[in-house]
BAKOL-677161 format. One record per residue (C-alpha): residue in one letter; chain; x, z, y. Coordinates in steps of 0.1 Angstrom, whole numbers, plus 5000, padded with zeros to 4 digits. Layout:
N
NODE   vexmar   vonu     px     pz     py
NODE        a      A      X      Z      Y
...
END
This chain:
226
NODE   vexmar   vonu     px     pz     py
NODE        m      A   8858   3644   9332
NODE        i      A   8835   3660   9306
NODE        i      A   8864   3663   9281
NODE        f      A   8886   3679   9308
NODE        a      A   8859   3704   9317
NODE        a      A   8854   3713   9280
NODE        i      A   8891   3718   9274
NODE        f      A   8893   3740   9306
NODE        a      A   8864   3761   9294
NODE        v      A   8879   3766   9260
NODE        s      A   8912   3776   9275
NODE        l      A   8896   3800   9299
NODE        y      A   8876   3816   9271
NODE        f      A   8907   3819   9250
NODE        s      A   8927   3835   9278
NODE        l      A   8900   3859   9290
NODE        v      A   8883   3868   9257
NODE        i      A   8903   3859   9226
NODE        m      A   8939   3866   9238
NODE        p      A   8932   3902   9251
NODE        k      A   8917   3911   9217
NODE        m      A   8947   3896   9198
NODE        t      A   8971   3914   9221
NODE        a      A   8953   3948   9217
NODE        k      A   8952   3944   9180
NODE        a      A   8989   3935   9178
NODE        r      A   8998   3964   9202
NODE        a      A   8978   3989   9181
NODE        k      A   8995   3977   9149
NODE        a      A   9030   3979   9165
NODE        e      A   9023   4014   9178
NODE        k      A   9011   4026   9144
NODE        m      A   9043   4013   9127
NODE        q      A   9064   4031   9153
NODE        q      A   9046   4063   9147
NODE        d      A   9050   4060   9110
NODE        f      A   9087   4053   9113
NODE        g      A   9091   4082   9137
NODE        s      A   9075   4106   9113
NODE        s      A   9098   4094   9085
NODE        i      A   9130   4102   9105
NODE        q      A   9118   4132   9124
NODE        g      A   9148   4154   9133
NODE        r      A   9173   4126   9125
NODE        e      A   9166   4103   9154
NODE        e      A   9202   4103   9169
NODE        e      A   9218   4099   9135
NODE        v      A   9196   4069   9126
NODE        r      A   9201   4054   9160
NODE        q      A   9239   4054   9155
NODE        e      A   9234   4039   9120
NODE        y      A   9214   4010   9135
NODE        l      A   9241   4005   9162
NODE        q      A   9267   4001   9135
NODE        n      A   9248   3981   9109
NODE        n      A   9219   3962   9125
NODE        s      A   9231   3929   9139
NODE        l      A   9203   3928   9165
NODE        v      A   9219   3958   9183
NODE        s      A   9254   3962   9168
NODE        p      A   9271   3939   9194
NODE        f      A   9261   3961   9224
NODE        p      A   9282   3992   9219
NODE        a      A   9314   3972   9221
NODE        q      A   9303   3957   9254
NODE        l      A   9291   3990   9269
NODE        q      A   9321   4010   9256
NODE        d      A   9299   4041   9256
NODE        k      A   9272   4059   9236
NODE        i      A   9238   4041   9240
NODE        l      A   9209   4065   9246
NODE        g      A   9182   4040   9251
NODE        m      A   9178   4003   9257
NODE        i      A   9151   3978   9267
NODE        s      A   9146   3941   9274
NODE        c      A   9140   3930   9310
NODE        m      A   9138   3900   9333
NODE        e      A   9167   3886   9353
NODE        k      A   9178   3910   9380
NODE        r      A   9164   3907   9415
NODE        t      A   9185   3917   9444
NODE        t      A   9180   3912   9481
NODE        g      A   9178   3875   9487
NODE        d      A   9181   3868   9449
NODE        f      A   9146   3858   9437
NODE        i      A   9151   3832   9410
NODE        r      A   9120   3824   9391
NODE        q      A   9119   3829   9354
NODE        q      A   9097   3808   9331
NODE        a      A   9065   3825   9321
NODE        v      A   9053   3828   9286
NODE        g      A   9025   3804   9277
NODE        a      A   9017   3801   9240
NODE        a      A   8998   3828   9223
NODE        g      A   9025   3835   9197
NODE        k      A   9050   3841   9225
NODE        v      A   9027   3865   9242
NODE        l      A   9023   3884   9210
NODE        g      A   9060   3884   9206
NODE        r      A   9063   3902   9240
NODE        v      A   9038   3928   9228
NODE        t      A   9054   3936   9195
NODE        g      A   9091   3928   9202
NODE        v      A   9093   3908   9170
NODE        r      A   9121   3884   9180
NODE        v      A   9141   3875   9210
NODE        k      A   9135   3838   9203
NODE        e      A   9098   3844   9211
NODE        v      A   9108   3845   9248
NODE        d      A   9104   3812   9265
NODE        n      A   9139   3813   9280
NODE        e      A   9175   3806   9268
NODE        e      A   9189   3836   9287
NODE        h      A   9185   3872   9276
NODE        y      A   9185   3904   9297
NODE        w      A   9186   3941   9289
NODE        l      A   9188   3975   9306
NODE        a      A   9206   4004   9288
NODE        f      A   9212   4041   9295
NODE        t      A   9245   4057   9285
NODE        e      A   9255   4093   9294
NODE        a      A   9263   4087   9330
NODE        n      A   9253   4051   9337
NODE        l      A   9225   4025   9338
NODE        h      A   9237   3991   9326
NODE        y      A   9224   3957   9331
NODE        l      A   9233   3930   9305
NODE        h      A   9229   3893   9307
NODE        y      A   9236   3872   9276
NODE        n      A   9233   3834   9271
NODE        d      A   9217   3819   9241
NODE        s      A   9251   3815   9224
NODE        g      A   9254   3853   9223
NODE        n      A   9280   3856   9251
NODE        c      A   9278   3883   9278
NODE        v      A   9279   3864   9311
NODE        e      A   9271   3894   9334
NODE        h      A   9274   3932   9330
NODE        l      A   9266   3955   9358
NODE        s      A   9271   3993   9355
NODE        f      A   9255   4017   9380
NODE        q      A   9265   4054   9381
NODE        l      A   9232   4074   9378
NODE        a      A   9245   4102   9401
NODE        r      A   9251   4077   9429
NODE        l      A   9218   4057   9428
NODE        q      A   9196   4061   9458
NODE        n      A   9158   4056   9463
NODE        m      A   9152   4051   9426
NODE        e      A   9115   4042   9421
NODE        m      A   9092   4030   9393
NODE        g      A   9060   4011   9396
NODE        t      A   9041   3979   9388
NODE        p      A   9047   3944   9402
NODE        s      A   9029   3936   9435
NODE        t      A   9004   3907   9437
NODE        e      A   9030   3888   9456
NODE        e      A   9057   3893   9430
NODE        l      A   9033   3881   9403
NODE        f      A   9020   3852   9422
NODE        t      A   9055   3839   9431
NODE        g      A   9069   3843   9396
NODE        k      A   9093   3871   9405
NODE        a      A   9075   3892   9378
NODE        e      A   9052   3888   9349
NODE        v      A   9019   3904   9339
NODE        g      A   9026   3935   9319
NODE        v      A   9061   3944   9331
NODE        k      A   9071   3975   9349
NODE        r      A   9093   3976   9381
NODE        l      A   9124   3997   9386
NODE        s      A   9141   3996   9420
NODE        f      A   9170   4014   9435
NODE        e      A   9199   4010   9460
NODE        s      A   9236   4009   9450
NODE        n      A   9264   4002   9474
NODE        d      A   9238   3993   9501
NODE        i      A   9223   3966   9478
NODE        k      A   9187   3970   9468
NODE        y      A   9180   3960   9431
NODE        k      A   9148   3953   9414
NODE        f      A   9144   3951   9376
NODE        f      A   9112   3942   9358
NODE        y      A   9113   3955   9323
NODE        y      A   9091   3951   9292
NODE        d      A   9078   3976   9267
NODE        n      A   9101   3964   9239
NODE        l      A   9137   3957   9229
NODE        w      A   9145   3922   9217
NODE        g      A   9177   3919   9198
NODE        h      A   9209   3901   9204
NODE        p      A   9204   3863   9203
NODE        k      A   9228   3859   9173
NODE        g      A   9213   3888   9154
NODE        k      A   9195   3883   9120
NODE        c      A   9160   3896   9116
NODE        r      A   9149   3911   9083
NODE        k      A   9121   3895   9063
NODE        d      A   9099   3924   9074
NODE        h      A   9106   3916   9110
NODE        e      A   9075   3934   9124
NODE        a      A   9087   3967   9107
NODE        e      A   9122   3961   9120
NODE        a      A   9109   3956   9156
NODE        a      A   9089   3988   9154
NODE        e      A   9121   4007   9143
NODE        l      A   9142   3992   9171
NODE        n      A   9115   4000   9197
NODE        y      A   9112   4035   9184
NODE        l      A   9150   4041   9184
NODE        f      A   9158   4023   9217
NODE        a      A   9129   4012   9239
NODE        r      A   9110   4045   9236
NODE        p      A   9139   4068   9246
NODE        f      A   9148   4044   9274
NODE        k      A   9114   4049   9290
NODE        q      A   9116   4086   9284
NODE        l      A   9150   4088   9301
NODE        l      A   9138   4066   9330
NODE        d      A   9110   4090   9336
NODE        r      A   9135   4118   9343
NODE        f      A   9153   4099   9371
NODE        a      A   9127   4078   9388
NODE        v      A   9098   4087   9411
NODE        t      A   9066   4067   9409
NODE        a      A   9059   4043   9438
END
């Protein structure tokens, strides 16, 4: 009983004190790397984004699937529709939590399925790939026809029941009389068959600057805050 109490106390201290400090430090480092990369390509963002879509294996599979010019892209949880609330596994280990903060590697996510949202010129896309790298679901929504599009944070009920995770943002809208909810992260994790560079943290910062950042900027244009 004493050992159990000691383990619980250590775990609680790690979760409430140590982990937030590690997360804040990792986030600050990731943001600094993004800023430095952005400064180095200032004025050439679109050109560099197209270069990465052609040559970087973490994102190069996506243009063929979308058949359109990708303007922004971000990782998300499995879609939630009316009556479709399948629980995803939460991230537990510290290294996986930091992976979510920095976007280092898709394999950091404690799940064998992978999900993305992407903006093209006229559409919002939802992509679901399995761990073998095959696209098993692709939904395309015409931006001009989306209704009641809202952004926000998960409710207490959504967090408690596992429909969402701490730190994600919520996007909801209606399409063809179906209400969709997507919970998205701050980062882009690459295709499951993509190869990371040795300097994977720098690569993550580059991909987040080129894809996750513009996705969030584009989303701000269309959605209202709820």
